[in-house]
N, C-alpha and C positions, 0 to 999 in steps of 0.2 A: 504493500500500500504506500509505503514511503517513497518508493521509486516512482510510482504513478504521480505523486504530487510534485515531484521535481520537474516533470516535463510539462505540467500544466502552466499556462501563461499567467499565473496568479501567484501571489506571495503567501496567502494564508487561506484557511478554511473560511474565515469571515468574508474575505473578498469574493470567494466562489459563491458563498451564500447570497451575497448581494446581487450577483449576476443571475442566479437561479430564481430569486424572488420575482414574482409576476410584476410586470410593469404597471405603474399607476396610470389611470385614465389620461392624465395630462401628458404622459410620455408617448401616447399612442397617436399616430396620425390618422387622418380620415382615409381609411383604406379604399382601394378601388373596388368596384362591384364584383361579387363572386360570379364565376361562370355558371352555366346551367348545371342542374343536378345530373343530367345525362352525361355531360362531359366529365364531371367529377367521378362518377361511377366507372366510366370507361377508362379514365386515367388511372384510377386505383387498381383496376383489373390488370392494366398494362404494367403497372409498377410491381404488383405481386408476382405475376407470371414472369416478367423480365428479370426480376431480382432472384427468384428461385432458380431459373434456368442458368443465370450467370454464376450463382453460388455453387451449383452442382458441376458445371463445366470447368469452373476455375479452381475447384478444390485442390487439385495437384499443385497448381501455381501458388495457392495460399500456403500450402505446406512448405514448398521450396523457399518462398520469401521469408516465412517465419523462421525456418532453419538458418537462413543466411543472416538474419538480424541477430538471432540468439548467439550464433557462433562468432560474430565479428564485433560485438559491443555489449556492454553490460546494460541491463534494464529490461523492461517488458517488451513484448512484441508489438503491442498496440499502443497508439497515442490516443488519449482520451481528452477531448477538448470541448468546453462549453461553447455552443454557438446559439445564435438566434434564428428561429425558424419562422413558420407561418404566423403572421401577425406578431412577430417579435417574441414568440414563445420560446424560452430556452430549452435546449436538449443537448444530450451528450453525443458528439460526433466522433466516429471512429476512423482512424487511419492506421496504416502500418507506421511504426516509429521510424523516423528518418534522422533524428537528432540525438546527440549525446544527452544523458539524463540530467546533466548540470547546465543545460543550455540557458543562456540569458534571454528572457523574453523581451527585454527592452529593445533588442535589435529589430524585432518584428513590429513593435509599437511604433518605432521611428519610421520604419518602412511604410506602414499604413498611413502615418501622418503625411509622408511625402507623396504617397500615391494619391490621396484625396486632394492634396493641394497642388497637383501637377499643373492644372490650368493656370493658376496664378504664377507659378514658377516659369512656365513657358512665356507668359505675357511679359515677365520681367527680364526675359532673355537669359535665364539661368538654365543650365543643363537639367534635363528631366530623367530620372532613373526609373526604369520600368520594373526591374527585378532586384532581388538581393544578390548581387554578384559575389561569388566566392564566399558564400555563407559559412562562417567558421563553425556553426552549430551542427552542420550535417556530417554524418558518418560517410565513409566512401560508398557503402551499400545504399545509404539513404540518398546520396546524390544521384545515383543511378535510378532509384525508385522515383524520385521527384521528376527527373528528366523524362522518364517514360510514363509518368502519371500512374504508376502502379501502386503508389502509397494510398491512392483513393479507393482501391477495390473494397476494403471493409465497409465502405458506405452502402454497399448493397444490403447490409444488415439494417442500416438506418432506413433504407427504402422499404424493406420488408416490414419493419416495425411501424412505418407510417410517419416517421419524423421528417423524411425527405421523399422526393419523387425522383424518378430517373431523369426528368427534364425540369429545369427551373433555375432561378438565380442562385448563385453560390451563397451559402449562409454566412453572415458576418460574425465576427467576434464582438463582444460587448464594447471594447474600447474603439472599435471601428464605427459601430452604431452611434456612439457618443459624438463622433466627429462629423456625422452626416448632417447635411442641410435637411429641412423638413421634406422636400420633394424626393430626396434620395431614399428616405425611409419607405416610400411607396413601393419599392422593389420587392418588399416582403408581403405584398398583397396576395401573393400566391406561395405555395409550398416550395421551399428551396430544393434544388436538384443537383445531380452529379454532373450534368452537362446542360448546355443551353445555347442561346444565340451568341452570347459573348464568347464562349469557348470555341464554337465552331467557326465564327466569323472573324476571329483574330484576337483571342484572349492573350494578354501580355503585350499587344501591339496597339490596342485602342487606349484612349485616355479613360480615366475613371468615369467621367461624365458620359462618355460614349457607352461604357459598360452599363451604367444606370439606365440610359435611354433604351438600350437593347432589352434590358430586363423589363422595363415598363411596356415596351412594344409587345413583348411576349405575354405579359400579364393582361394587357388590354385586348389581345386577340387570341384567346385560347383555342387550340385546335389539335386533335389527336393526330391528324395528318402531319402537322408541323412537328409534333413530338417525334413521330417516326422518322421524319426526314433528318432531324437533328441527331437522333440516335445512330442512324446510318452514317451520318457525316462525321461523328466524333472520332472514330478510329483514324480516319484520314487526317483530321486536324492534329491528332497526337503524333502521327508519323511525320507530319510536316513540321513538327516542333512548334506548333502554334500554342504559346502559352504554357508550355511545360516549364516548371520552376521548382 
């Protein structure tokens, strides 16, 4: 249990408790309208079937990745991270651990701050950083998993549980949410996903506001056909190294 706490991006149980506590009404934006009941049912069926098939087919890969992590660094196989989901409801997101257990979370906090302030930086003529280059927190196995997006595979369990969907906006961390403008928060008007418009159309290359606009476009125009197209397009985006980090 102690090792799990070391890799969480929070310093104490009290801080984690503050994140898990439900948001007060004044913290919640006026969400976008919900899609039709038929769409929600169809999407949930797609999520359950898709995640079950993926977990069965990828089981040997899960075992191989888990073994590689355990054999090359100390600590647990899985990284457990509190994220904000549908309507900013907190949940515990799973990933394969890619960092050392004593990783400093301040590096990512600063990265998020830069990411969200990219527009102002660009206007001021300052260089804009899109990724954490040469992240010292990563193990050598973790660097490969990040590059191939294999660290995300345990999130099929989140999809099966209903915390996430196969397709949707990426779930933010609490300190990212706190830096959002009000209109940015509307991206959580739908359930977060493993892939989406941003990931397929150029994650890591678009600005933060471009990402939010793509998420809002997805939330405003729900479509099972679009979900299927994005799922089909995701492997190609990963192979082209779009947004791997």
